[in-house]
VOPADREN-170462 format. One record per residue (C-alpha): residue in three letters; chain; y, x, z. Coordinates in steps of 0.001 Angstrom, whole numbers. Layout:
+---------+--------+---------+---------+---------+
! residuo ! cadena !      yy !      xx !      zz !
+---------+--------+---------+---------+---------+
!     ala !      A !       Y !       X !       Z !
...
+---------+--------+---------+---------+---------+
END
This chain:
+---------+--------+---------+---------+---------+
! residuo ! cadena !      yy !      xx !      zz !
+---------+--------+---------+---------+---------+
!     met !      A !   63088 !   13264 !  -81968 !
!     thr !      A !   59898 !   11191 !  -81020 !
!     ala !      A !   56813 !   11098 !  -82631 !
!     arg !      A !   57782 !    8294 !  -85205 !
!     gly !      A !   60749 !   10279 !  -86121 !
!     gly !      A !   63235 !    7891 !  -84275 !
!     ser !      A !   65550 !    8560 !  -81599 !
!     gly !      A !   64667 !    7931 !  -77868 !
!     ser !      A !   66772 !    5180 !  -77820 !
!     glu !      A !   65381 !    3451 !  -80811 !
!     met !      A !   62034 !    3633 !  -78935 !
!     leu !      A !   63364 !    2139 !  -75693 !
!     ile !      A !   64855 !    -627 !  -77941 !
!     gly !      A !   61601 !   -1425 !  -79481 !
!     trp !      A !   59888 !   -1341 !  -76013 !
!     phe !      A !   62205 !   -4063 !  -74937 !
!     ala !      A !   61595 !   -6085 !  -77867 !
!     ser !      A !   58005 !   -5973 !  -77460 !
!     glu !      A !   58345 !   -6676 !  -74046 !
!     arg !      A !   60375 !   -9712 !  -74739 !
!     arg !      A !   57956 !  -10909 !  -77480 !
!     glu !      A !   54922 !  -10534 !  -75033 !
!     arg !      A !   56831 !  -12519 !  -72438 !
!     arg !      A !   57542 !  -15174 !  -74577 !
!     arg !      A !   53804 !  -15171 !  -75808 !
!     lys !      A !   52851 !  -15829 !  -72230 !
!     val !      A !   55403 !  -18620 !  -71677 !
!     arg !      A !   53844 !  -20382 !  -74665 !
!     leu !      A !   50319 !  -20058 !  -73427 !
!     asp !      A !   51625 !  -21372 !  -69946 !
!     arg !      A !   53695 !  -24237 !  -71049 !
!     lys !      A !   50313 !  -25322 !  -73202 !
!     his !      A !   47672 !  -24597 !  -70563 !
!     leu !      A !   49300 !  -24498 !  -67258 !
!     glu !      A !   52453 !  -26474 !  -66935 !
!     pro !      A !   51165 !  -30145 !  -67133 !
!     arg !      A !   48488 !  -29170 !  -64639 !
!     ala !      A !   50701 !  -27427 !  -62259 !
!     arg !      A !   53243 !  -30209 !  -62441 !
!     arg !      A !   50694 !  -32798 !  -61778 !
!     phe !      A !   49230 !  -30747 !  -58885 !
!     leu !      A !   52857 !  -30408 !  -57335 !
!     lys !      A !   53709 !  -33921 !  -58070 !
!     ile !      A !   50881 !  -35303 !  -56253 !
!     tyr !      A !   51290 !  -32748 !  -53392 !
!     leu !      A !   54979 !  -34049 !  -52994 !
!     asn !      A !   53633 !  -37619 !  -52844 !
!     ala !      A !   50945 !  -37024 !  -50437 !
!     asp !      A !   51056 !  -38060 !  -46782 !
!     glu !      A !   51036 !  -35428 !  -44081 !
!     thr !      A !   47457 !  -35546 !  -43438 !
!     arg !      A !   46509 !  -34904 !  -47069 !
!     lys !      A !   48629 !  -31948 !  -47272 !
!     pro !      A !   46329 !  -29294 !  -45950 !
!     glu !      A !   43617 !  -30284 !  -48787 !
!     phe !      A !   46510 !  -28701 !  -51208 !
!     tyr !      A !   47032 !  -25716 !  -48788 !
!     gln !      A !   43303 !  -25104 !  -48733 !
!     ala !      A !   42872 !  -25384 !  -52533 !
!     val !      A !   45710 !  -23115 !  -53466 !
!     gln !      A !   44989 !  -20712 !  -50888 !
!     glu !      A !   41236 !  -20387 !  -51851 !
!     ala !      A !   42345 !  -20088 !  -55672 !
!     ser !      A !   44866 !  -17369 !  -54824 !
!     glu !      A !   42314 !  -15212 !  -52962 !
!     arg !      A !   39666 !  -16034 !  -55488 !
!     cys !      A !   41927 !  -14845 !  -58362 !
!     arg !      A !   43484 !  -11484 !  -56708 !
!     pro !      A !   42334 !   -8298 !  -58151 !
!     ser !      A !   38973 !   -6797 !  -56480 !
!     gly !      A !   38430 !  -10116 !  -54935 !
!     ser !      A !   39989 !   -9153 !  -51872 !
!     ser !      A !   43239 !  -10259 !  -50033 !
!     leu !      A !   44863 !   -6981 !  -50110 !
!     pro !      A !   45747 !   -5531 !  -53412 !
!     pro !      A !   44440 !   -2206 !  -54705 !
!     leu !      A !   46850 !     523 !  -53414 !
!     glu !      A !   47096 !    1898 !  -57026 !
!     leu !      A !   48657 !   -1316 !  -58487 !
!     glu !      A !   52188 !   -2233 !  -58524 !
!     asp !      A !   53182 !   -5522 !  -57081 !
!     gly !      A !   54134 !   -6790 !  -60725 !
!     gln !      A !   50705 !   -5565 !  -61955 !
!     val !      A !   48847 !   -7617 !  -59084 !
!     ala !      A !   50886 !  -10502 !  -59867 !
!     glu !      A !   50096 !  -10549 !  -63617 !
!     ala !      A !   46210 !   -9735 !  -62876 !
!     thr !      A !   46180 !  -12682 !  -60390 !
!     ser !      A !   47784 !  -14939 !  -62767 !
!     ser !      A !   45722 !  -14071 !  -65477 !
!     ala !      A !   42745 !  -14539 !  -63536 !
!     ala !      A !   43746 !  -17930 !  -62509 !
!     met !      A !   44536 !  -18708 !  -66251 !
!     gln !      A !   41127 !  -17536 !  -67217 !
!     ile !      A !   39653 !  -20194 !  -64543 !
!     val !      A !   41771 !  -22964 !  -66064 !
!     leu !      A !   40598 !  -22315 !  -69525 !
!     glu !      A !   37014 !  -22021 !  -68471 !
!     arg !      A !   37293 !  -25241 !  -66426 !
!     ser !      A !   39205 !  -27072 !  -69023 !
!     ala !      A !   36504 !  -26226 !  -71940 !
!     leu !      A !   33940 !  -27774 !  -69709 !
!     asn !      A !   35788 !  -31043 !  -70022 !
!     lys !      A !   34657 !  -32349 !  -66710 !
!     ser !      A !   36950 !  -35094 !  -65955 !
!     asp !      A !   36488 !  -35996 !  -62562 !
!     arg !      A !   39146 !  -35886 !  -59586 !
!     asn !      A !   37745 !  -33179 !  -57698 !
!     ser !      A !   37344 !  -30844 !  -60662 !
!     asp !      A !   40835 !  -31661 !  -61961 !
!     phe !      A !   42328 !  -30755 !  -58380 !
!     val !      A !   40713 !  -27496 !  -58351 !
!     thr !      A !   41767 !  -26760 !  -62047 !
!     asp !      A !   45170 !  -27834 !  -61339 !
!     ala !      A !   45490 !  -25532 !  -58048 !
!     cys !      A !   44526 !  -22832 !  -60069 !
!     ala !      A !   47007 !  -23758 !  -62613 !
!     thr !      A !   49526 !  -23854 !  -59896 !
!     val !      A !   48508 !  -20120 !  -58749 !
!     ala !      A !   48830 !  -18753 !  -62053 !
!     val !      A !   52284 !  -20381 !  -62663 !
!     ala !      A !   53537 !  -19087 !  -59374 !
!     tyr !      A !   52150 !  -15411 !  -60043 !
!     his !      A !   53643 !  -15198 !  -63311 !
!     arg !      A !   57117 !  -16576 !  -61691 !
!     ala !      A !   56493 !  -13483 !  -59323 !
!     ala !      A !   55773 !  -11241 !  -62108 !
!     gly !      A !   59110 !  -12140 !  -63729 !
!     val !      A !   57687 !  -13571 !  -66810 !
!     tyr !      A !   59806 !  -16807 !  -66727 !
!     ile !      A !   63094 !  -14815 !  -66590 !
!     met !      A !   64325 !  -16230 !  -69999 !
!     asp !      A !   62963 !  -19748 !  -69328 !
!     lys !      A !   64950 !  -21740 !  -66724 !
!     glu !      A !   62217 !  -24583 !  -66749 !
!     met !      A !   59453 !  -22390 !  -66018 !
!     gln !      A !   61292 !  -20508 !  -63652 !
!     glu !      A !   62024 !  -23753 !  -61576 !
!     leu !      A !   58447 !  -24718 !  -61769 !
!     gly !      A !   57338 !  -21183 !  -60833 !
!     thr !      A !   59521 !  -21269 !  -57846 !
!     ala !      A !   57980 !  -24621 !  -56731 !
!     ala !      A !   54566 !  -23131 !  -57128 !
!     val !      A !   55779 !  -19949 !  -55039 !
!     his !      A !   56837 !  -22063 !  -52197 !
!     leu !      A !   53708 !  -24237 !  -51910 !
!     leu !      A !   51651 !  -21038 !  -52154 !
!     thr !      A !   53881 !  -19417 !  -49382 !
!     ile !      A !   53543 !  -22866 !  -47284 !
!     ala !      A !   49762 !  -22489 !  -47791 !
!     thr !      A !   49400 !  -19040 !  -46943 !
!     ser !      A !   51453 !  -19853 !  -43629 !
!     trp !      A !   49272 !  -22723 !  -42865 !
!     thr !      A !   46205 !  -20817 !  -43346 !
!     arg !      A !   47199 !  -18055 !  -41225 !
!     ile !      A !   48419 !  -20422 !  -38345 !
!     thr !      A !   45064 !  -22739 !  -38699 !
!     asn !      A !   42844 !  -19561 !  -38494 !
!     glu !      A !   44697 !  -18133 !  -35715 !
!     gly !      A !   44500 !  -21166 !  -33654 !
!     ala !      A !   40648 !  -21486 !  -34324 !
!     ser !      A !   40306 !  -17994 !  -33011 !
+---------+--------+---------+---------+---------+
END
C-alpha cells in the first residue's frame, strides 16, 4: 500500500498520466512560441547559398552553448542526458520569450531569436518531448540535424584556426 492508500500500479499509472499531460503542455507551448520561428529559421537556412550557411551554424552553436546548464560546453556530471536536454531547451525558450517581449522587429534580432527557437526545438526532440507528435518530431529532427552540422562545422573551423 502507498501513502495514498492505492496500489503501486495505480501510482505508476498516475505518474505516466502526469508525464503525458506535462509532455502535451510542453508541445502546446512549443507550437505557440517556437514552431513558427524554428520553421522560418530552417527554411531560410535551406534556401541560403553555401557562403551564408556558416552564419546559421554560428548562430545555432552560440545559442546552444549559451543555453547549456552552467553555461559550459560540458554538462554537469550529476545530470542525465534527458535533464541536460530539457534544461537547455528551457533556457532557449526563456530567451525566445524575453526577446519576443522586446518586440524588436529587425532582421538581426529575429535571426538570433529564431536560432534560439531552433535550439529549443532540437533539445526538446532530444529529450523525447515530441514522441506523441509526429509533426513536431519531424521539425525537431531537422533542428537536431542542423545543430549537429553546426557543431561539426565549429569544431572543424576551430581546428583549422589552430
